[in-house]
N, C-alpha and C positions, 0 to 999 in steps of 0.2 A: 483698561486697553493700551495697546502700544499708540503712540504718536506718529508714526508711521501708519497708520489703517484710517482712512476716511471714517468720522462715524458718521453716517446719513441718517435726517429727520424727513421728515415730508414735508417741510420747509423747503431742505435745498438739494431734495433728491434731485427732480429733474434737471434744475441749470448740472449740478456737479453731471449728468449721465448724456447733457444734451451734445457735445462736441467732445470728439477725440474718440478712446477706446478705455475703458470703466466696467472692471469687476465689481459686480458686488454679491456679498455673500450675504443671505437673508438667515438670519441667527435666531436664538436667546438663550439666556444665560442656564435655563434649565436643562437644555442640550446637550446631554453631554460627545458626539462627535459635531458638535460644532467648536465646543472648549478644544478635541482635538485641532478642527482646521485652523484656528487662529492662528498658532506658532508654526504650520505649514506656509499662510499666508506670509506671516511677518517673517520667518529667517529665510523661507524660497522665492515666493513670488514678488515681494516688495523689490529685494535687491537684484532678481533682472527682469525687473519693469521700471524701473527708475527713471523717471525723465522723459515716458515712452508712455506708458500705461497707469490711469489712476485704479485705485484697491481701494475699497469700500468696505465697509460695513454698515446693517440694516438690522437694527431691533426689532422683531417682527411684534415684541411686546407693547412697544412704544411707536412703532409707525402701521398698525394691524392696515389702515388704507393702502399702502404698499403691497402689502402682503396681500391681498385682495384683490388689488388691481390688477400684477403679476401672476394669480393663481397661484401662489404658495402653499401646496396643500404640506411636505413635507420639508424638513430641514436637517444639515442645512441645504441651503438650492444657493447656488450657483448661477450670476447669467451674465454675460459678457455683453456688455452695451458696444455699438458704434452707430455715433452720432446721435444716440437718443434711440435707437429701436435695438431690441433686443437680438444679438447672431447667433448664439450659442446658450444650450442651457443643461447643467447638470444638478443632479438629485445627490444627498449621500456627502459620505466624506472623499475630500479627493486628493490625488497628487500633486504636488506643486510642479512637479515636471508634466501631467497633462496639461495643466491650466498655463501656464508657461507656453508649451506648443500651441494652446490656443488662443491665446494672447496675439502672441507671434502673428498666427493667421488672422485675428480679424485685422492686428497693424497691417499687414501684407508683408510681414519681414520673409 
């Protein structure tokens, strides 16, 4: 996975989403739509949000407790956190433009 996306674990998740705006993609290696979501995040969302919002991924197979905590039932599941609170959720493959629009809204832009 590219270095431009943060890879979160249960150890660093809470500290990462605690401040500012963070988009978290809950995914798994065996999920086809998840594999299609990653390049959208890397090529569209990360460049648009550089320095303004964090873009991260959580592997639900390696961080099951996070998937349970946020009631992830279907992946990819993308959640926008603002200062530690979920402010918007998406389920299924999402277009980069929609995610950028939602992140700008969370940032108040």
